[in-house]
KEKE-3310 file (N, C-alpha, C; in steps of 0.2 Angstrom, whole numbers, plus 5000, padded with zeros to 4 digits):
npx = (4910:4906:4893:4887:4887:4877:4866:4865:4862:4850:4842:4843:4835:4823:4815:4802:4788:4782:4791:4790:4778:4776:4781:4795:4802:4802:4793:4788:4795:4803:4821:4832:4845:4854:4855:4861:4859:4860:4858:4863:4877:4880:4877:4886:4899:4898:4898:4911:4919:4916:4921:4935:4938:4938:4948:4946:4948:4941:4934:4928:4917:4914:4905:4895:4891:4876:4868:4856:4842:4831:4838:4844:4832:4828:4837:4843:4850:4844:4834:4820:4819:4823:4821:4827:4829:4840:4851:4845:4845:4851:4856:4869:4876:4879:4892:4902:4906:4899:4887:4885:4878:4876:4889:4893:4885:4891:4904:4902:4897:4907:4917:4911:4910:4923:4927:4919:4925:4938:4945:4947:4958:4957:4952:4951:4948:4938:4935:4925:4914:4916:4918:4920:4909:4898:4896:4908:4919:4937:4942:4932:4934:4946:4944:4936:4946:4955:4947:4946:4960:4961:4952:4958:4970:4974:4974:4983:4986:4984:4972:4973:4969:4959:4957:4945:4949:4947:4937:4944:4958:4970:4981:4988:4988:4996:4994:4985:4995:4991:4984:4985:4981:4976:4962:4955:4942:4937:4949:4956:4966:4979:4986:4986:4992:5006:5007:5006:5014:5026:5023:5023:5013:4999:4991:4975:4962:4946:4934:4925:4918:4905:4910:4903:4898:4908:4919:4933:4937:4937:4946:4958:4959:4961:4974:4982:4982:4987:5000:5005:5009:4999:4990:4977:4964:4947:4934:4919:4905:4892:4885:4880:4866:4852:4844:4853:4865:4877:4883:4878:4870:4867:4860:4859:4857:4865:4879:4891:4902:4904:4905:4905:4915:4924:4928:4935:4946:4951:4956:4967:4975:4978:4985:4996:5003:5005:5015:5027:5039:5032:5033:5046:5046:5045:5036:5043:5045:5055:5064:5059:5065:5060:5048:5036:5022:5017:5013:5006:5006:5014:5025:5029:5029:5014:4999:4994:4986:4996:5001:5014:5019:5029:5033:5045:5060:5075:5086:5082:5067:5053:5038:5029:5017:5007:4995:4984:4985:4991:5002:5018:5035:5047:5059:5070:5078:5091:5101:5117:5115:5106:5091:5073:5059:5042:5027:5011:4994:4981:4968:4966:4976:4986:5003:5009:5021:5038:5054:5071:5086:5103:5111:5121:5120:5112:5101:5088:5079:5062:5050:5033:5020:5006:4991:4975:4970:4977:4992:5003:5020:5032:5047:5061:5075:5087:5094)
npy = (4868:4879:4880:4868:4873:4883:4875:4868:4877:4881:4869:4867:4877:4872:4877:4879:4879:4891:4902:4902:4906:4919:4933:4940:4956:4965:4959:4944:4927:4922:4921:4907:4904:4893:4888:4889:4901:4896:4902:4915:4914:4909:4920:4929:4923:4923:4937:4940:4933:4940:4953:4949:4946:4959:4965:4970:4974:4967:4973:4964:4966:4961:4963:4976:4990:4993:5008:5014:5011:5006:4999:4988:4982:4977:4967:4951:4945:4949:4942:4943:4941:4929:4911:4904:4910:4917:4931:4939:4953:4970:4982:4987:4976:4967:4965:4961:4950:4945:4937:4920:4913:4923:4925:4913:4912:4923:4918:4907:4911:4919:4909:4902:4911:4913:4901:4899:4909:4905:4903:4915:4927:4941:4949:4956:4954:4964:4967:4974:4987:5004:5002:5010:5018:5012:5000:4991:4979:4978:4966:4957:4960:4955:4942:4938:4940:4930:4919:4920:4917:4904:4898:4898:4891:4879:4883:4885:4898:4914:4927:4945:4954:4967:4981:4994:5009:5023:5038:5051:5053:5044:5037:5021:5009:4995:4985:4970:4956:4950:4958:4967:4978:4994:5004:5020:5033:5047:5054:5067:5081:5070:5066:5055:5045:5047:5047:5033:5026:5020:5007:4999:4994:4992:5007:5014:5024:5021:5026:5040:5057:5069:5082:5089:5090:5093:5087:5090:5091:5078:5072:5078:5075:5061:5061:5067:5058:5046:5050:5054:5042:5033:5018:5014:5021:5024:5029:5035:5033:5042:5042:5030:5021:5010:5011:5017:5009:5011:5022:5035:5044:5060:5069:5067:5069:5066:5067:5067:5064:5060:5054:5050:5058:5060:5047:5044:5053:5048:5037:5041:5045:5032:5026:5034:5032:5019:5019:5019:5010:5008:5001:5002:5015:5029:5041:5057:5072:5080:5082:5092:5107:5120:5131:5140:5149:5156:5169:5165:5175:5186:5180:5183:5181:5174:5176:5162:5147:5133:5116:5104:5088:5073:5057:5045:5036:5038:5046:5039:5038:5049:5055:5069:5079:5093:5103:5115:5133:5140:5140:5134:5136:5124:5119:5106:5093:5084:5070:5068:5065:5060:5065:5064:5074:5076:5085:5082:5083:5082:5080:5077:5068:5071:5075:5090:5097:5093:5088:5085:5082:5085:5084:5091:5088:5092:5106:5108:5118:5118:5122:5123:5121:5132:5128:5121:5121:5109:5099:5086:5079:5070:5062:5054:5044:5042:5028)
npz = (5050:5056:5051:5057:5070:5070:5067:5079:5088:5084:5085:5099:5104:5100:5089:5078:5067:5070:5067:5054:5050:5050:5040:5031:5035:5024:5015:5008:5011:5026:5030:5029:5039:5038:5026:5009:4995:4980:4968:4970:4971:4959:4951:4957:4953:4940:4938:4943:4933:4922:4925:4927:4913:4908:4915:4927:4944:4959:4974:4987:4998:5014:5025:5033:5043:5052:5048:5052:5062:5054:5044:5051:5055:5043:5040:5036:5047:5058:5071:5069:5055:5051:5051:5061:5073:5075:5080:5090:5096:5099:5086:5088:5093:5084:5077:5087:5093:5103:5103:5100:5090:5080:5077:5072:5060:5053:5052:5045:5032:5028:5026:5016:5005:5002:4998:4987:4978:4976:4964:4958:4953:4953:4964:4980:4998:5008:5025:5032:5028:5032:5047:5058:5059:5064:5078:5078:5083:5085:5088:5083:5069:5067:5070:5058:5049:5052:5050:5036:5033:5038:5030:5018:5019:5013:5000:4984:4980:4988:4994:4994:5009:5016:5026:5031:5036:5041:5039:5029:5037:5047:5059:5058:5070:5077:5066:5060:5055:5043:5035:5020:5014:5017:5018:5015:5016:5007:5007:5006:5008:5003:5015:5023:5017:5019:5033:5035:5027:5031:5035:5024:5017:5006:5003:5002:4993:4993:4992:4987:4987:4992:4989:4979:4962:4953:4940:4940:4953:4958:4949:4951:4964:4963:4956:4965:4976:4971:4966:4978:4983:4986:4982:4978:4970:4970:4963:4968:4959:4954:4942:4937:4937:4939:4928:4920:4916:4909:4915:4912:4917:4922:4930:4943:4961:4971:4984:4977:4963:4946:4929:4911:4906:4917:4920:4909:4910:4922:4917:4910:4920:4925:4914:4914:4926:4924:4914:4920:4929:4942:4954:4959:4963:4975:4986:4985:4988:4991:4980:4973:4972:4972:4966:4955:4952:4937:4926:4910:4900:4903:4909:4921:4940:4947:4957:4964:4970:4972:4972:4972:4969:4970:4964:4964:4957:4960:4949:4938:4935:4936:4942:4942:4949:4947:4955:4952:4947:4931:4924:4927:4934:4938:4950:4949:4957:4950:4946:4938:4920:4906:4900:4896:4896:4898:4897:4902:4897:4908:4906:4893:4889:4880:4875:4879:4879:4875:4879:4877:4886:4891:4907:4920:4933:4949:4951:4940:4929:4925:4914:4912:4899:4896:4905:4911:4928:4932:4929:4923:4924:4917:4919:4912:4913:4900:4893)
capx = (4910:4901:4886:4885:4886:4871:4861:4865:4859:4843:4839:4843:4830:4817:4812:4797:4784:4780:4795:4788:4771:4777:4785:4801:4801:4801:4789:4790:4797:4809:4827:4835:4852:4858:4855:4864:4856:4865:4858:4867:4884:4880:4878:4893:4904:4897:4901:4918:4922:4916:4926:4941:4939:4939:4954:4944:4949:4935:4934:4923:4916:4910:4900:4893:4887:4869:4868:4850:4838:4828:4842:4844:4825:4828:4843:4842:4853:4839:4830:4814:4819:4825:4817:4832:4829:4847:4851:4840:4850:4851:4861:4876:4879:4880:4899:4906:4908:4895:4882:4888:4874:4878:4896:4893:4883:4896:4910:4900:4896:4914:4920:4907:4912:4930:4927:4916:4929:4945:4949:4948:4964:4955:4949:4953:4943:4938:4932:4919:4914:4915:4917:4920:4903:4894:4899:4912:4925:4943:4942:4927:4937:4952:4941:4935:4952:4958:4943:4949:4966:4960:4948:4963:4976:4976:4974:4989:4986:4980:4970:4974:4964:4959:4953:4943:4952:4944:4936:4949:4965:4971:4987:4986:4992:4996:4990:4985:5000:4989:4981:4989:4978:4972:4958:4952:4937:4937:4956:4958:4972:4981:4991:4985:4997:5013:5006:5006:5018:5031:5020:5025:5007:4995:4986:4970:4956:4941:4927:4926:4912:4904:4913:4900:4898:4913:4924:4940:4938:4939:4952:4964:4960:4964:4981:4986:4982:4992:5007:5008:5011:4993:4990:4971:4959:4941:4929:4912:4902:4884:4881:4878:4860:4849:4841:4858:4870:4883:4885:4877:4865:4870:4855:4859:4858:4869:4884:4898:4903:4904:4903:4909:4921:4928:4931:4940:4951:4955:4960:4973:4979:4980:4990:5002:5006:5007:5020:5033:5040:5031:5035:5052:5046:5043:5035:5049:5044:5061:5067:5057:5068:5057:5043:5033:5016:5019:5008:5008:5006:5020:5031:5031:5026:5007:4997:4990:4987:4998:5005:5017:5021:5033:5034:5052:5066:5081:5091:5079:5061:5050:5032:5027:5010:5005:4988:4983:4989:4990:5008:5023:5042:5049:5066:5070:5085:5092:5108:5120:5112:5103:5084:5067:5054:5035:5022:5005:4988:4978:4961:4966:4981:4991:5009:5009:5028:5043:5061:5077:5092:5109:5111:5127:5118:5110:5095:5086:5073:5058:5044:5027:5016:5000:4986:4970:4968:4982:4996:5008:5026:5035:5055:5064:5082:5089:5099)
capy = (4868:4885:4878:4864:4876:4886:4870:4866:4883:4880:4863:4868:4881:4869:4881:4876:4882:4897:4907:4902:4909:4927:4935:4944:4963:4968:4955:4937:4923:4923:4918:4901:4905:4887:4886:4894:4903:4894:4907:4921:4912:4908:4927:4932:4920:4926:4944:4940:4931:4946:4958:4947:4947:4966:4968:4974:4971:4968:4973:4960:4969:4955:4966:4983:4991:4996:5015:5016:5006:5003:4994:4982:4979:4973:4962:4943:4943:4950:4936:4944:4940:4922:4906:4901:4914:4920:4938:4943:4958:4977:4982:4988:4970:4962:4964:4962:4943:4944:4932:4915:4911:4927:4924:4907:4914:4927:4914:4902:4915:4921:4903:4900:4916:4912:4894:4900:4913:4903:4902:4921:4931:4948:4952:4956:4954:4969:4964:4978:4994:5009:4999:5016:5022:5008:4997:4985:4979:4976:4958:4954:4961:4950:4935:4937:4940:4924:4915:4920:4914:4897:4895:4898:4888:4874:4885:4887:4906:4917:4933:4950:4956:4974:4984:5001:5012:5029:5043:5056:5051:5041:5033:5014:5006:4988:4981:4963:4955:4947:4963:4970:4984:4999:5009:5026:5036:5055:5055:5073:5079:5063:5065:5048:5040:5049:5045:5026:5024:5016:5001:4995:4990:4996:5012:5015:5028:5017:5029:5048:5060:5075:5088:5092:5086:5095:5082:5092:5089:5071:5070:5081:5071:5055:5062:5069:5052:5041:5053:5054:5035:5029:5012:5013:5026:5021:5035:5033:5036:5042:5042:5023:5019:5004:5013:5020:5005:5013:5027:5041:5048:5066:5073:5065:5074:5063:5071:5065:5065:5054:5055:5047:5062:5059:5041:5045:5057:5044:5032:5044:5044:5025:5025:5038:5028:5012:5020:5019:5004:5011:4997:5004:5022:5031:5048:5060:5079:5084:5083:5098:5112:5126:5132:5147:5150:5161:5171:5163:5180:5190:5176:5185:5177:5175:5173:5156:5141:5128:5111:5099:5082:5068:5050:5045:5032:5044:5045:5035:5040:5054:5057:5075:5082:5100:5105:5123:5137:5139:5139:5134:5134:5120:5118:5099:5091:5078:5068:5069:5061:5062:5064:5066:5077:5077:5088:5079:5086:5077:5080:5074:5063:5074:5078:5097:5099:5088:5091:5080:5087:5082:5087:5090:5086:5098:5109:5109:5122:5115:5127:5120:5125:5134:5123:5123:5117:5104:5096:5081:5079:5063:5063:5047:5044:5038:5023)
capz = (5058:5058:5049:5062:5076:5069:5068:5086:5092:5082:5088:5106:5105:5099:5085:5074:5062:5073:5064:5047:5049:5050:5034:5031:5036:5017:5011:5006:5016:5030:5028:5033:5039:5038:5019:5004:4989:4974:4962:4971:4970:4952:4949:4959:4949:4933:4938:4944:4927:4917:4928:4925:4906:4907:4918:4933:4951:4963:4981:4989:5005:5017:5030:5033:5049:5051:5049:5055:5064:5048:5040:5055:5055:5036:5039:5038:5053:5063:5072:5066:5048:5049:5054:5065:5079:5076:5080:5094:5099:5095:5080:5090:5096:5078:5076:5093:5096:5110:5102:5097:5085:5075:5075:5068:5054:5050:5050:5039:5026:5025:5023:5009:5000:5001:4995:4980:4974:4977:4958:4955:4955:4952:4969:4987:5003:5013:5030:5034:5025:5037:5054:5062:5059:5069:5083:5075:5087:5081:5089:5078:5063:5067:5069:5051:5045:5054:5046:5029:5033:5039:5024:5012:5021:5008:4993:4982:4980:4993:4992:4999:5014:5017:5031:5030:5043:5043:5034:5030:5039:5054:5060:5060:5076:5078:5061:5059:5050:5037:5031:5015:5011:5022:5014:5018:5012:5007:5009:5003:5005:5004:5020:5027:5014:5022:5040:5036:5022:5034:5036:5018:5014:5001:5006:4996:4994:4990:4991:4986:4987:4997:4987:4974:4956:4948:4938:4941:4960:4959:4945:4955:4971:4961:4954:4971:4980:4968:4966:4985:4985:4987:4978:4975:4969:4968:4963:4969:4953:4954:4936:4936:4940:4936:4922:4916:4918:4906:4918:4908:4921:4925:4934:4950:4966:4976:4986:4974:4956:4941:4922:4906:4905:4923:4919:4904:4913:4927:4913:4908:4926:4926:4909:4916:4931:4922:4910:4924:4933:4948:4960:4962:4965:4981:4986:4987:4986:4992:4974:4970:4976:4972:4960:4955:4947:4932:4921:4903:4895:4904:4911:4928:4945:4947:4963:4963:4975:4968:4975:4968:4973:4966:4965:4961:4958:4959:4943:4933:4933:4940:4941:4946:4948:4949:4956:4953:4943:4924:4921:4932:4934:4944:4951:4951:4958:4946:4946:4931:4916:4900:4901:4892:4900:4895:4901:4900:4899:4912:4903:4886:4888:4875:4878:4878:4879:4875:4880:4878:4888:4895:4913:4923:4940:4952:4949:4933:4929:4920:4913:4909:4895:4899:4906:4916:4934:4934:4924:4925:4921:4917:4917:4912:4911:4894:4895)
cpx = (4905:4894:4883:4883:4879:4865:4860:4861:4851:4839:4838:4837:4823:4812:4807:4794:4782:4784:4793:4782:4771:4782:4791:4799:4799:4797:4792:4792:4803:4815:4829:4842:4857:4858:4858:4859:4861:4864:4862:4874:4885:4881:4884:4899:4904:4900:4908:4922:4922:4921:4933:4943:4940:4945:4952:4945:4943:4936:4928:4922:4911:4904:4900:4889:4880:4868:4862:4846:4834:4832:4843:4837:4825:4833:4841:4845:4849:4835:4823:4813:4821:4821:4821:4832:4836:4847:4846:4844:4849:4857:4868:4879:4880:4887:4903:4908:4904:4890:4885:4885:4876:4885:4897:4891:4888:4902:4908:4900:4903:4917:4917:4910:4919:4931:4925:4921:4936:4949:4950:4954:4963:4951:4953:4947:4943:4933:4925:4919:4912:4914:4917:4914:4898:4898:4902:4918:4931:4944:4938:4931:4943:4949:4939:4941:4955:4954:4945:4955:4965:4957:4953:4969:4978:4976:4981:4991:4981:4978:4972:4968:4965:4955:4951:4945:4948:4941:4941:4956:4965:4978:4986:4991:4991:4992:4991:4990:4997:4985:4986:4987:4974:4968:4955:4946:4938:4944:4959:4960:4974:4986:4991:4990:5004:5012:5007:5010:5024:5029:5022:5019:5004:4990:4981:4965:4951:4934:4928:4919:4911:4908:4910:4901:4904:4918:4931:4942:4941:4945:4958:4965:4963:4972:4985:4987:4987:4999:5010:5010:5005:4993:4983:4967:4953:4936:4922:4908:4895:4881:4879:4871:4857:4846:4847:4865:4877:4886:4884:4872:4869:4866:4855:4860:4862:4875:4891:4898:4903:4901:4907:4916:4926:4931:4936:4947:4955:4958:4967:4978:4982:4986:4996:5006:5009:5013:5027:5033:5039:5032:5041:5052:5043:5041:5041:5048:5050:5065:5065:5060:5065:5052:5039:5028:5018:5013:5010:5009:5013:5026:5033:5027:5018:5005:4992:4991:4989:5002:5008:5020:5025:5033:5040:5056:5072:5085:5088:5072:5057:5043:5030:5020:5009:4998:4987:4987:4987:4996:5013:5030:5044:5056:5067:5077:5086:5099:5110:5117:5109:5095:5079:5062:5048:5030:5015:4999:4983:4971:4961:4971:4986:4997:5009:5016:5033:5050:5066:5083:5097:5109:5118:5126:5116:5103:5094:5079:5069:5052:5039:5024:5010:4995:4980:4970:4974:4986:5001:5014:5030:5043:5058:5071:5083:5095:5105)
cpy = (4874:4883:4873:4868:4880:4881:4868:4871:4882:4874:4864:4872:4878:4873:4877:4880:4889:4903:4907:4905:4916:4928:4939:4952:4966:4964:4949:4933:4925:4919:4912:4902:4899:4885:4892:4895:4902:4899:4913:4920:4911:4915:4930:4929:4922:4933:4944:4938:4937:4951:4956:4948:4955:4969:4972:4970:4973:4968:4969:4962:4964:4958:4973:4984:4993:5003:5017:5010:5002:4998:4988:4979:4975:4968:4955:4941:4945:4944:4937:4942:4933:4917:4902:4904:4917:4928:4942:4947:4965:4977:4984:4982:4965:4960:4964:4955:4941:4938:4926:4913:4916:4926:4918:4908:4918:4923:4910:4905:4917:4915:4901:4904:4914:4906:4895:4904:4911:4903:4909:4925:4939:4951:4952:4956:4960:4967:4968:4985:4999:5006:5005:5020:5019:5005:4991:4984:4976:4968:4955:4954:4956:4943:4933:4936:4933:4918:4914:4916:4906:4894:4894:4894:4883:4876:4887:4894:4909:4924:4938:4952:4963:4976:4991:5004:5018:5033:5049:5053:5048:5037:5026:5012:4998:4984:4974:4961:4952:4952:4967:4977:4988:5004:5014:5029:5044:5057:5061:5078:5073:5062:5059:5044:5041:5046:5037:5023:5019:5009:4996:4991:4995:5001:5015:5020:5024:5020:5037:5051:5066:5081:5091:5087:5088:5089:5084:5090:5082:5068:5072:5077:5064:5056:5063:5063:5047:5044:5053:5047:5031:5024:5011:5019:5024:5026:5032:5037:5036:5042:5035:5022:5012:5005:5016:5016:5007:5019:5034:5046:5054:5071:5071:5070:5072:5068:5070:5067:5059:5056:5051:5051:5061:5052:5040:5048:5052:5038:5035:5044:5037:5024:5029:5034:5022:5013:5020:5012:5007:5007:4999:5012:5023:5039:5051:5068:5083:5085:5089:5104:5119:5126:5138:5146:5156:5163:5169:5169:5184:5186:5178:5181:5179:5173:5168:5151:5135:5123:5107:5094:5077:5061:5048:5038:5036:5042:5041:5037:5044:5056:5063:5077:5088:5101:5112:5127:5136:5139:5139:5133:5130:5119:5111:5097:5084:5076:5069:5063:5064:5060:5066:5068:5078:5080:5085:5082:5081:5076:5076:5068:5065:5076:5085:5100:5093:5091:5085:5084:5083:5087:5085:5088:5092:5100:5110:5112:5119:5120:5123:5124:5127:5128:5125:5118:5113:5101:5091:5081:5072:5065:5056:5048:5040:5034:5023)
cpz = (5060:5057:5055:5068:5076:5070:5075:5090:5090:5085:5096:5108:5104:5094:5080:5069:5064:5069:5057:5045:5048:5044:5036:5031:5029:5013:5009:5012:5020:5028:5032:5033:5039:5030:5014:4998:4983:4969:4963:4970:4963:4949:4951:4955:4942:4933:4939:4937:4922:4919:4926:4918:4904:4911:4924:4940:4955:4970:4984:4997:5008:5021:5030:5039:5047:5053:5053:5057:5059:5045:5044:5055:5048:5036:5041:5044:5059:5065:5070:5059:5046:5054:5060:5072:5081:5076:5084:5099:5096:5090:5082:5093:5090:5077:5081:5096:5102:5109:5097:5090:5079:5072:5070:5061:5050:5048:5044:5032:5023:5022:5016:5004:4997:4997:4987:4975:4974:4970:4955:4957:4954:4958:4976:4992:5007:5019:5032:5031:5031:5044:5059:5063:5064:5074:5080:5079:5083:5082:5084:5071:5062:5067:5062:5047:5046:5051:5039:5028:5033:5033:5018:5013:5016:5001:4991:4981:4985:4991:4997:5003:5015:5023:5030:5037:5045:5037:5035:5031:5046:5053:5062:5065:5076:5073:5061:5054:5043:5033:5027:5013:5017:5018:5018:5013:5013:5009:5005:5008:5007:5009:5024:5024:5018:5029:5040:5031:5025:5035:5030:5016:5009:5005:5000:4998:4990:4990:4991:4987:4992:4995:4981:4968:4951:4947:4940:4949:4961:4954:4949:4961:4969:4960:4961:4975:4977:4968:4973:4987:4987:4981:4975:4975:4966:4968:4964:4964:4953:4948:4933:4940:4937:4929:4917:4918:4914:4909:4915:4911:4924:4929:4941:4955:4972:4978:4983:4967:4952:4934:4918:4906:4911:4922:4914:4906:4918:4923:4911:4914:4927:4920:4911:4921:4929:4916:4914:4927:4941:4955:4963:4964:4972:4981:4989:4985:4987:4985:4970:4975:4976:4966:4961:4950:4943:4928:4914:4898:4896:4906:4918:4933:4945:4954:4962:4968:4971:4973:4970:4972:4968:4968:4961:4962:4956:4954:4938:4931:4938:4938:4945:4944:4951:4949:4957:4948:4936:4920:4927:4930:4940:4944:4953:4951:4955:4946:4938:4926:4910:4901:4896:4897:4896:4899:4898:4902:4902:4910:4897:4885:4883:4879:4875:4876:4880:4875:4881:4880:4892:4902:4917:4931:4944:4950:4942:4933:4923:4920:4909:4904:4899:4900:4910:4922:4936:4928:4927:4921:4922:4915:4917:4910:4905:4896:4889)
residu = (GLN:ALA:GLU:ASP:GLY:ILE:ARG:ASP:VAL:GLU:ARG:SER:ARG:GLY:LEU:GLY:ASP:VAL:TYR:LYS:ARG:GLN:GLY:TYR:TYR:ASP:GLY:GLY:ASN:LYS:PHE:ASP:LEU:THR:LYS:TRP:ASP:ASP:GLU:TYR:PHE:ASP:ARG:LEU:LYS:ASN:PHE:MET:SER:GLN:ALA:SER:GLN:LEU:GLY:ILE:ILE:VAL:GLU:MET:ASN:LEU:PHE:CYS:PRO:PHE:TYR:THR:GLU:ASP:LEU:TRP:LYS:ALA:SER:PRO:MET:ASN:ALA:ALA:ASN:ASN:ILE:ASN:GLY:ILE:GLY:ASN:CYS:PRO:ARG:ASP:GLU:VAL:TYR:ILE:LEU:LYS:HIS:GLU:ASP:LEU:THR:ALA:VAL:GLN:THR:ALA:VAL:THR:ARG:LYS:ILE:VAL:TRP:GLU:LEU:LYS:GLU:TYR:ASP:ASN:LEU:TYR:TYR:GLU:ILE:CYS:ASN:GLU:PRO:TYR:VAL:GLY:VAL:VAL:THR:MET:ASP:TRP:GLN:HIS:HIS:ILE:ILE:ASN:THR:ILE:ILE:ASP:ALA:GLU:LYS:GLU:PHE:PRO:PHE:LYS:HIS:LEU:ILE:SER:MET:ASN:ILE:ALA:ASN:GLY:ARG:ALA:LYS:ILE:GLN:ASN:PRO:HIS:PRO:ALA:VAL:SER:ILE:PHE:ASN:PHE:HIS:TYR:ALA:HIS:PRO:PRO:ASP:THR:VAL:GLU:MET:ASN:TYR:HIS:LEU:ASN:ARG:VAL:ILE:GLY:GLU:ASN:GLU:THR:GLY:PHE:ARG:GLY:LYS:ASP:ASP:ALA:LEU:TYR:ARG:THR:GLU:GLY:TRP:ASP:PHE:ILE:ILE:ALA:GLY:GLY:ALA:ILE:TYR:ASN:ASN:LEU:ASP:TYR:SER:PHE:THR:CYS:LYS:HIS:PRO:LYS:GLY:THR:PHE:LEU:GLU:TYR:LYS:SER:PRO:GLY:GLY:GLY:SER:PRO:LYS:LEU:ARG:GLN:GLN:LEU:LYS:ILE:LEU:LYS:GLU:PHE:ILE:HIS:SER:PHE:ASN:PHE:ILE:ARG:MET:LYS:PRO:ASN:ASN:SER:ILE:ILE:LYS:GLY:GLY:GLN:ALA:ILE:SER:PRO:MET:SER:GLY:THR:PRO:ALA:GLN:ALA:SER:VAL:THR:ALA:ARG:ALA:LEU:VAL:GLU:VAL:GLY:LYS:GLN:TYR:ALA:ILE:TYR:VAL:ASN:GLY:GLY:ILE:LYS:VAL:LYS:LEU:LEU:VAL:ASP:LEU:PRO:LYS:GLY:HIS:TYR:ILE:SER:GLU:TRP:LEU:ASN:THR:LYS:THR:GLY:LYS:ILE:GLU:LYS:PHE:GLU:GLU:PHE:GLY:HIS:ALA:GLY:GLY:ILE:ARG:THR:LEU:ILE:SER:PRO:SER:TYR:ARG:GLU:ASP:ILE:ALA:LEU:ARG:ILE:MET:ALA:MET:GLN)
# end
C-alpha cells in the first residue's frame, strides 16, 4: 500500500526524464524510491545469518536524523537525489509526518525490512538513532512503531522494538506500549536505570564515548551500568576500521575507546552476569550496609573515591561491583544460610579470593583482596 502511494504521487506530478538527466549528489545515478536494491537485502541477510551463528544480537536502526545540511544534501530522500521528486523539503521536516510522499517512502522501507528479516531471532528494531538531536517528532516515531506492529501481525514470532531516548539520562513519560527497549547514549553514571526501572522494560546503553581512550573508563562504565540493572551495554569501538576489520587499529583519534583488550574485559562482564539467574535479580544497593576503602599494606582506612552497587535475589544470589580503591571492606546484609563468596578480577576473569561460610543472618563483613581500579564480588547461597 505504501509503495502504491509513492507511485500515485509520482504519476500525479507527471515526472519524466528531466529527473534522470541530473545525477546523484555524490556521483552516479539518482535513486528510484519505488524500487528495491535486491543486492542490499542479500548482503543484509548474509550479515544477519553470520551474526546469528556467532551468537550476536543485532540492533537494526531504521532511521537517523541529518546532523548537518551536507548529510541532507546526500540523502536519497532529498528530492534532488531521486527521480521521483520525493522529499522537496528542508531537513527538519523529514521525520514529522508533514509530507505524505516522504512518509510513504519511510513506511514502505520499514515494511520491506521487517518482511526480509522476519526469520531472524537475533535482532531488535530501533526506530531512530538520536531523534533528540534533529527534529524527529514523537508522532512520527509512533507511526513507524505501528508500521512494524502491522507488518508483523501475521508473524508467529514478533521482534522487540526500541526507542533511543536521550544522551545521558531522562525520565520516560507515557511510553508506547509496544516498545520493549529504551536506549540511552553516554549513560554514565547509570542513574537513568533507576529513574526508569519502574517501567519494567529493558533499559540499555547502546553507545559510549567522549571519555577518551582509556580502556578502564569503558570497562567500569559497563560494569556500573549492568549491575545497576541495565540490560544492554554496547561499547562504541573505534578500533574497527575498513582496513582493520578485526578491531586492531589503536592509533585512532576519535572521542571514544576500543581495543582487543577492552573487548576481552567486557567478555568477562558478560560471563560474570551470565553466571547468575539474572532474570530473578533486581538492583538493591540497600543490602550493602557499609563499606570502607582500606590500605592493603596497613589494613587501615584509606582515602579513596569508591562506589559499590548490587544486583540481588535476596537469600540466593548477589552480584556486587566495587568501582575505585585498591582494597575494600564491605558490610553486606545476608539472611541466615550457607554461602560461597568469590572476588573476581574484572581484567583477567580470575577468582582472586574464595570463601565458604555459614551465616546466622544479619551483617557479614567481607574483605576484598588487593586490586586495581575495580573488583566484582559474587555471593551464592548453597542449596
